[in-house]
Structure formats: structure tokens, C-alpha cells
Backbone and ligand atoms as CSV (ligand in chain L), in Angstrom:
chain,resi,resn,atom,element,x,y,z
A,1,UNK,N,N,111.322,111.358,152.507
A,1,UNK,CA,C,111.940,110.164,151.916
A,1,UNK,C,C,113.354,110.495,151.448
A,2,UNK,N,N,114.247,109.612,151.651
A,2,UNK,CA,C,115.628,109.891,151.236
A,2,UNK,C,C,115.776,109.663,149.740
A,3,UNK,N,N,116.785,110.296,149.152
A,3,UNK,CA,C,117.097,110.134,147.729
A,3,UNK,C,C,117.285,108.660,147.372
A,4,UNK,N,N,117.833,107.919,148.317
A,4,UNK,CA,C,118.128,106.502,148.075
A,4,UNK,C,C,116.864,105.723,147.701
A,5,UNK,N,N,115.693,106.125,148.268
A,5,UNK,CA,C,114.469,105.369,148.005
A,5,UNK,C,C,113.958,105.541,146.577
A,6,UNK,N,N,114.421,106.579,145.826
A,6,UNK,CA,C,114.034,106.754,144.417
A,6,UNK,C,C,114.950,105.986,143.470
A,7,UNK,N,N,116.020,105.475,144.027
A,7,UNK,CA,C,117.032,104.856,143.172
A,7,UNK,C,C,116.650,103.404,142.918
A,8,UNK,N,N,116.424,103.068,141.619
A,8,UNK,CA,C,115.990,101.710,141.309
A,8,UNK,C,C,117.148,100.773,141.010
A,9,UNK,N,N,118.342,101.241,141.194
A,9,UNK,CA,C,119.488,100.367,140.980
A,9,UNK,C,C,120.112,100.534,139.615
A,10,UNK,N,N,119.391,101.238,138.685
A,10,UNK,CA,C,119.952,101.488,137.360
A,10,UNK,C,C,120.520,102.890,137.233
A,11,UNK,N,N,120.564,103.595,138.312
A,11,UNK,CA,C,120.939,105.003,138.255
A,11,UNK,C,C,122.431,105.187,138.520
A,12,UNK,N,N,122.915,106.308,138.060
A,12,UNK,CA,C,124.305,106.677,138.305
A,12,UNK,C,C,124.287,107.801,139.326
A,13,UNK,N,N,124.991,107.655,140.397
A,13,UNK,CA,C,124.960,108.632,141.481
A,13,UNK,C,C,126.369,109.077,141.842
A,14,UNK,N,N,126.510,110.332,142.234
A,14,UNK,CA,C,127.692,110.702,143.015
A,14,UNK,C,C,127.243,111.652,144.100
A,15,UNK,N,N,128.145,112.392,144.697
A,15,UNK,CA,C,127.800,113.149,145.892
A,15,UNK,C,C,126.614,114.088,145.720
A,16,UNK,N,N,126.593,114.877,144.580
A,16,UNK,CA,C,125.522,115.871,144.486
A,16,UNK,C,C,124.701,115.776,143.200
A,17,UNK,N,N,124.804,114.681,142.433
A,17,UNK,CA,C,123.950,114.524,141.246
A,17,UNK,C,C,123.341,113.134,141.262
A,18,UNK,N,N,122.149,113.047,140.686
A,18,UNK,CA,C,121.491,111.750,140.506
A,18,UNK,C,C,120.965,111.730,139.079
A,19,UNK,N,N,121.520,110.872,138.226
A,19,UNK,CA,C,121.057,110.756,136.839
A,19,UNK,C,C,120.165,109.532,136.750
A,20,UNK,N,N,118.896,109.790,136.461
A,20,UNK,CA,C,117.958,108.673,136.334
A,20,UNK,C,C,118.021,108.152,134.909
A,21,UNK,N,N,118.375,106.886,134.746
A,21,UNK,CA,C,118.429,106.276,133.408
A,21,UNK,C,C,117.251,105.327,133.258
A,22,UNK,N,N,116.543,105.441,132.113
A,22,UNK,CA,C,115.440,104.530,131.869
A,22,UNK,C,C,115.967,103.147,131.508
A,23,UNK,N,N,115.305,102.122,132.009
A,23,UNK,CA,C,115.637,100.758,131.608
A,23,UNK,C,C,115.147,100.528,130.181
A,24,UNK,N,N,113.872,100.978,129.882
A,24,UNK,CA,C,113.320,100.853,128.530
A,24,UNK,C,C,113.282,102.221,127.882
A,25,UNK,N,N,113.564,102.318,126.565
A,25,UNK,CA,C,113.355,103.609,125.902
A,25,UNK,C,C,111.873,103.953,125.946
A,26,UNK,N,N,111.546,105.234,126.130
A,26,UNK,CA,C,110.144,105.635,126.299
A,26,UNK,C,C,109.351,105.484,125.002
A,27,UNK,N,N,109.980,105.816,123.865
A,27,UNK,CA,C,109.237,105.862,122.606
A,27,UNK,C,C,109.412,104.580,121.820
A,28,UNK,N,N,108.266,104.031,121.372
A,28,UNK,CA,C,108.320,102.890,120.453
A,28,UNK,C,C,108.323,103.439,119.042
A,29,UNK,N,N,108.919,102.711,118.095
A,29,UNK,CA,C,108.823,103.103,116.691
A,29,UNK,C,C,107.370,102.964,116.273
A,30,UNK,N,N,106.847,103.912,115.487
A,30,UNK,CA,C,105.447,103.773,115.057
A,30,UNK,C,C,105.301,102.575,114.117
A,31,UNK,N,N,104.142,101.891,114.173
A,31,UNK,CA,C,103.942,100.762,113.261
A,31,UNK,C,C,103.872,101.218,111.813
A,32,UNK,N,N,104.282,100.356,110.907
A,32,UNK,CA,C,104.202,100.647,109.467
A,32,UNK,C,C,103.196,99.674,108.846
A,33,UNK,N,N,102.597,100.103,107.725
A,33,UNK,CA,C,101.517,99.323,107.116
A,33,UNK,C,C,101.779,99.082,105.629
A,34,UNK,N,N,101.590,97.808,105.218
A,34,UNK,CA,C,101.637,97.463,103.797
A,34,UNK,C,C,100.290,97.816,103.187
A,35,UNK,N,N,100.309,98.501,102.058
A,35,UNK,CA,C,99.072,98.700,101.296
A,35,UNK,C,C,99.038,97.600,100.233
A,36,UNK,N,N,97.956,96.816,100.275
A,36,UNK,CA,C,97.819,95.601,99.469
A,36,UNK,C,C,96.736,95.809,98.426
A,37,UNK,N,N,97.036,95.473,97.182
A,37,UNK,CA,C,96.029,95.545,96.119
A,37,UNK,C,C,95.587,94.113,95.798
A,38,UNK,N,N,94.274,93.964,95.556
A,38,UNK,CA,C,93.698,92.627,95.346
A,38,UNK,C,C,93.344,92.413,93.879
A,39,UNK,N,N,93.526,91.195,93.429
A,39,UNK,CA,C,93.124,90.861,92.060
A,39,UNK,C,C,91.603,90.730,91.972
A,40,UNK,N,N,91.071,90.945,90.791
A,40,UNK,CA,C,89.679,90.614,90.471
A,40,UNK,C,C,89.639,90.283,88.990
A,41,UNK,N,N,88.473,89.833,88.518
A,41,UNK,CA,C,88.395,89.367,87.129
A,41,UNK,C,C,88.045,90.468,86.130
A,42,UNK,N,N,87.706,91.669,86.598
A,42,UNK,CA,C,87.100,92.666,85.704
A,42,UNK,C,C,87.871,93.961,85.515
A,43,UNK,N,N,88.628,94.390,86.525
A,43,UNK,CA,C,89.338,95.679,86.384
A,43,UNK,C,C,90.361,95.578,85.255
A,44,UNK,N,N,90.352,96.532,84.313
A,44,UNK,CA,C,91.334,96.474,83.219
A,44,UNK,C,C,92.763,96.622,83.747
A,45,UNK,N,N,93.657,95.856,83.142
A,45,UNK,CA,C,95.071,95.924,83.550
A,45,UNK,C,C,95.598,97.356,83.480
A,46,UNK,N,N,95.207,98.089,82.449
A,46,UNK,CA,C,95.717,99.458,82.274
A,46,UNK,C,C,95.277,100.379,83.418
A,47,UNK,N,N,94.065,100.135,83.948
A,47,UNK,CA,C,93.591,100.944,85.082
A,47,UNK,C,C,94.446,100.679,86.327
A,48,UNK,N,N,94.793,99.411,86.566
A,48,UNK,CA,C,95.630,99.059,87.726
A,48,UNK,C,C,97.016,99.701,87.587
A,49,UNK,N,N,97.576,99.639,86.392
A,49,UNK,CA,C,98.883,100.266,86.153
A,49,UNK,C,C,98.789,101.774,86.413
A,50,UNK,N,N,97.719,102.381,85.958
A,50,UNK,CA,C,97.513,103.817,86.173
A,50,UNK,C,C,97.463,104.151,87.672
A,51,UNK,N,N,96.723,103.346,88.444
A,51,UNK,CA,C,96.643,103.536,89.909
A,51,UNK,C,C,98.039,103.440,90.536
A,52,UNK,N,N,98.785,102.434,90.122
A,52,UNK,CA,C,100.120,102.224,90.711
A,52,UNK,C,C,101.072,103.377,90.384
A,53,UNK,N,N,100.881,103.989,89.230
A,53,UNK,CA,C,101.696,105.165,88.870
A,53,UNK,C,C,101.201,106.407,89.618
A,54,UNK,N,N,99.890,106.643,89.557
A,54,UNK,CA,C,99.339,107.929,90.032
A,54,UNK,C,C,99.290,108.018,91.553
A,55,UNK,N,N,98.965,106.920,92.231
A,55,UNK,CA,C,98.784,106.979,93.685
A,55,UNK,C,C,100.024,106.496,94.439
A,56,UNK,N,N,100.764,105.560,93.840
A,56,UNK,CA,C,101.914,104.987,94.569
A,56,UNK,C,C,103.264,105.426,94.006
A,57,UNK,N,N,103.250,106.192,92.916
A,57,UNK,CA,C,104.498,106.770,92.416
A,57,UNK,C,C,105.430,105.790,91.726
A,58,UNK,N,N,104.914,104.621,91.310
A,58,UNK,CA,C,105.773,103.672,90.586
A,58,UNK,C,C,105.927,104.117,89.133
A,59,UNK,N,N,107.083,103.825,88.548
A,59,UNK,CA,C,107.224,104.094,87.112
A,59,UNK,C,C,106.486,103.002,86.331
A,60,UNK,N,N,106.366,103.196,85.032
A,60,UNK,CA,C,105.511,102.295,84.250
A,60,UNK,C,C,105.988,100.847,84.302
A,61,UNK,N,N,107.305,100.637,84.234
A,61,UNK,CA,C,107.837,99.264,84.264
A,61,UNK,C,C,107.508,98.566,85.581
A,62,UNK,N,N,107.754,99.242,86.695
A,62,UNK,CA,C,107.456,98.636,88.010
A,62,UNK,C,C,105.961,98.460,88.214
A,63,UNK,N,N,105.184,99.445,87.787
A,63,UNK,CA,C,103.724,99.354,87.924
A,63,UNK,C,C,103.211,98.136,87.146
A,64,UNK,N,N,103.746,97.923,85.961
A,64,UNK,CA,C,103.314,96.786,85.130
A,64,UNK,C,C,103.716,95.460,85.792
A,65,UNK,N,N,104.926,95.434,86.331
A,65,UNK,CA,C,105.424,94.222,87.005
A,65,UNK,C,C,104.549,93.894,88.221
A,66,UNK,N,N,104.231,94.896,89.044
A,66,UNK,CA,C,103.397,94.679,90.243
A,66,UNK,C,C,101.999,94.208,89.822
A,67,UNK,N,N,101.418,94.884,88.817
A,67,UNK,CA,C,100.069,94.522,88.352
A,67,UNK,C,C,100.039,93.061,87.875
A,68,UNK,N,N,101.036,92.656,87.075
A,68,UNK,CA,C,101.049,91.281,86.538
A,68,UNK,C,C,101.231,90.262,87.663
A,69,UNK,N,N,102.026,90.629,88.669
A,69,UNK,CA,C,102.212,89.738,89.821
A,69,UNK,C,C,100.895,89.577,90.597
A,70,UNK,N,N,100.158,90.671,90.779
A,70,UNK,CA,C,98.862,90.594,91.479
A,70,UNK,C,C,97.878,89.763,90.653
A,71,UNK,N,N,97.898,89.965,89.346
A,71,UNK,CA,C,97.019,89.199,88.440
A,71,UNK,C,C,97.268,87.694,88.607
A,72,UNK,N,N,98.514,87.305,88.788
A,72,UNK,CA,C,98.862,85.874,88.926
A,72,UNK,C,C,98.707,85.373,90.353
A,73,UNK,N,N,99.163,86.165,91.321
A,73,UNK,CA,C,99.266,85.680,92.716
A,73,UNK,C,C,98.032,85.996,93.552
A,74,UNK,N,N,97.190,86.934,93.086
A,74,UNK,CA,C,95.951,87.247,93.808
A,74,UNK,C,C,96.013,88.523,94.627
A,75,UNK,N,N,97.203,88.857,95.122
A,75,UNK,CA,C,97.363,90.139,95.818
A,75,UNK,C,C,98.834,90.524,95.827
A,76,UNK,N,N,99.112,91.774,96.142
A,76,UNK,CA,C,100.498,92.229,96.164
A,76,UNK,C,C,100.631,93.573,96.862
A,77,UNK,N,N,101.854,93.874,97.261
A,77,UNK,CA,C,102.151,95.092,98.021
A,77,UNK,C,C,102.419,96.261,97.071
A,78,UNK,N,N,101.691,97.358,97.282
A,78,UNK,CA,C,101.908,98.591,96.493
A,78,UNK,C,C,102.963,99.482,97.126
A,79,UNK,N,N,103.091,99.395,98.475
A,79,UNK,CA,C,104.043,100.247,99.184
A,79,UNK,C,C,103.852,100.076,100.679
A,80,UNK,N,N,104.778,100.622,101.468
A,80,UNK,CA,C,104.736,100.537,102.936
A,80,UNK,C,C,104.816,101.957,103.495
A,81,UNK,N,N,103.852,102.283,104.383
A,81,UNK,CA,C,103.676,103.672,104.849
A,81,UNK,C,C,103.283,103.703,106.320
A,82,UNK,N,N,103.349,104.900,106.903
A,82,UNK,CA,C,102.771,105.125,108.232
A,82,UNK,C,C,101.251,104.920,108.146
A,83,UNK,N,N,100.604,104.777,109.316
A,83,UNK,CA,C,99.169,104.475,109.337
A,83,UNK,C,C,98.347,105.510,108.540
A,84,UNK,N,N,98.600,106.796,108.773
A,84,UNK,CA,C,97.803,107.850,108.133
A,84,UNK,C,C,97.951,107.832,106.626
A,85,UNK,N,N,99.197,107.696,106.154
A,85,UNK,CA,C,99.428,107.700,104.703
A,85,UNK,C,C,98.810,106.452,104.080
A,86,UNK,N,N,98.968,105.304,104.740
A,86,UNK,CA,C,98.388,104.052,104.208
A,86,UNK,C,C,96.867,104.177,104.124
A,87,UNK,N,N,96.236,104.715,105.174
A,87,UNK,CA,C,94.767,104.878,105.165
A,87,UNK,C,C,94.330,105.789,104.030
A,88,UNK,N,N,95.074,106.856,103.816
A,88,UNK,CA,C,94.724,107.793,102.735
A,88,UNK,C,C,94.816,107.105,101.381
A,89,UNK,N,N,95.871,106.336,101.167
A,89,UNK,CA,C,96.061,105.670,99.863
A,89,UNK,C,C,94.959,104.635,99.630
A,90,UNK,N,N,94.614,103.870,100.685
A,90,UNK,CA,C,93.550,102.868,100.548
A,90,UNK,C,C,92.242,103.557,100.146
A,91,UNK,N,N,91.917,104.671,100.822
A,91,UNK,CA,C,90.693,105.414,100.489
A,91,UNK,C,C,90.752,105.953,99.066
A,92,UNK,N,N,91.897,106.494,98.654
A,92,UNK,CA,C,92.027,107.037,97.297
A,92,UNK,C,C,91.785,105.945,96.251
A,93,UNK,N,N,92.408,104.775,96.449
A,93,UNK,CA,C,92.254,103.687,95.472
A,93,UNK,C,C,90.803,103.224,95.420
A,94,UNK,N,N,90.216,102.970,96.598
A,94,UNK,CA,C,88.857,102.415,96.607
A,94,UNK,C,C,87.827,103.416,96.085
A,95,UNK,N,N,88.002,104.696,96.409
A,95,UNK,CA,C,87.072,105.721,95.908
A,95,UNK,C,C,87.209,105.892,94.399
A,96,UNK,N,N,88.435,105.989,93.925
A,96,UNK,CA,C,88.668,106.195,92.491
A,96,UNK,C,C,88.165,104.997,91.682
A,97,UNK,N,N,88.394,103.782,92.198
A,97,UNK,CA,C,87.930,102.574,91.496
A,97,UNK,C,C,86.404,102.551,91.436
A,98,UNK,N,N,85.775,102.849,92.548
A,98,UNK,CA,C,84.313,102.837,92.596
A,98,UNK,C,C,83.740,103.887,91.638
A,99,UNK,N,N,84.297,105.100,91.680
A,99,UNK,CA,C,83.845,106.164,90.762
A,99,UNK,C,C,83.998,105.743,89.309
A,100,UNK,N,N,85.051,104.966,89.035
A,100,UNK,CA,C,85.337,104.521,87.664
A,100,UNK,C,C,84.594,103.229,87.322
A,101,UNK,N,N,83.745,102.760,88.244
A,101,UNK,CA,C,82.924,101.545,88.059
A,101,UNK,C,C,83.770,100.283,87.868
A,102,UNK,N,N,84.941,100.257,88.526
A,102,UNK,CA,C,85.769,99.045,88.543
A,102,UNK,C,C,85.722,98.444,89.944
A,103,UNK,N,N,85.770,97.098,90.041
A,103,UNK,CA,C,85.670,96.462,91.368
A,103,UNK,C,C,86.990,96.402,92.142
A,104,UNK,N,N,88.043,96.995,91.604
A,104,UNK,CA,C,89.370,96.948,92.235
A,104,UNK,C,C,89.309,97.361,93.706
A,105,UNK,N,N,89.927,96.550,94.578
A,105,UNK,CA,C,89.965,96.848,96.013
A,105,UNK,C,C,91.393,96.807,96.552
A,106,UNK,N,N,91.568,97.582,97.585
A,106,UNK,CA,C,92.867,97.749,98.205
A,106,UNK,C,C,92.641,97.711,99.722
A,107,UNK,N,N,93.621,97.205,100.468
A,107,UNK,CA,C,93.493,97.110,101.935
A,107,UNK,C,C,94.882,97.342,102.540
A,108,UNK,N,N,94.966,97.366,103.873
A,108,UNK,CA,C,96.270,97.558,104.516
A,108,UNK,C,C,96.445,96.535,105.627
A,109,UNK,N,N,97.702,96.175,105.891
A,109,UNK,CA,C,97.983,95.288,107.037
A,109,UNK,C,C,99.309,95.700,107.671
A,110,UNK,N,N,99.358,95.552,108.988
A,110,UNK,CA,C,100.560,95.980,109.715
A,110,UNK,C,C,101.750,95.112,109.317
A,111,UNK,N,N,102.883,95.759,109.150
A,111,UNK,CA,C,104.112,95.055,108.757
A,111,UNK,C,C,104.541,94.124,109.899
L,1,TYC,N1,N,92.801,90.302,86.656
L,1,TYC,C1,C,92.525,91.551,85.937
L,1,TYC,C2,C,92.257,91.245,84.474
L,1,TYC,O1,O,92.505,90.146,84.020
L,1,TYC,C3,C,93.680,92.520,86.054
L,1,TYC,C4,C,93.947,92.961,87.444
L,1,TYC,C5,C,95.247,92.968,87.925
L,1,TYC,C6,C,92.914,93.376,88.287
L,1,TYC,C7,C,95.524,93.380,89.225
L,1,TYC,C8,C,93.177,93.771,89.591
L,1,TYC,O2,O,94.744,94.215,91.316
L,1,TYC,C9,C,94.472,93.792,90.044
L,1,TYC,N2,N,91.739,92.217,83.740
């Protein structure tokens, strides 16, 4: 087969080189995930603030603001992470809440 038959029309050619250029970039950006905390009627506000500080790294003012927003709106974003980190945080929150006998739940959704 001649070199010409490999050329899809997007290539740059001269006498002795053939540079194959991709039409699409090969790598897609990895998806990112929002970690969402859900309101309930029983988990103490202080426990939610503690979770937001200890697991998501928020300072006390931001943790309190996020907690109060979830209390009013029903749910809210704790942070945005790669799939693995988001899954780990969701497991940490749900395990710690269950161990502490609080019904607090957390989930993730793709951005
Ligand atoms: N609604 C809870 C209360 O009144 C507080 C709370 C806030 C619980 C946020 C969960 O994700 C939550 N004690």
C-alpha cells in the first residue's frame, strides 16, 4: 500500500516525512463529582459542622454557612473531586455518621 492511502487529509506531508495529526485529542478530561450532603431532622448541627471541617477541610465559618444552607435548602455541595476522592469522602461521611448513630447521609453526582 502506498503512503498516500494512510493519509486522511489532515496530515502534513513533504518529501520524506509524514506527520500524522489527530483530528480529536486522544485524552478526555476525567469527570469531576460534587459531594452532596443531605438534610435530616435529627443530626445535630454541630456534628455536621464537624464533618465539614474534618473531612472536607472547611474552616468553621464556611462549615457553619454550608450546614445552615443545607438545613434550609435540603441539600448542598461539600466539595468537588475526582471520582476516587469523592467516593472516599462519601464513604467516610456515611460510615462516621452511622457509627455516631446519626442519620446524616452524603452522596455524589457528576458535575
Ligand atoms: N436539620 C438538622 C437539625 O435541625 C441539622 C442538619 C443540617 C442536619 C445539615 C443535616 O446535612 C445536615 N438538627
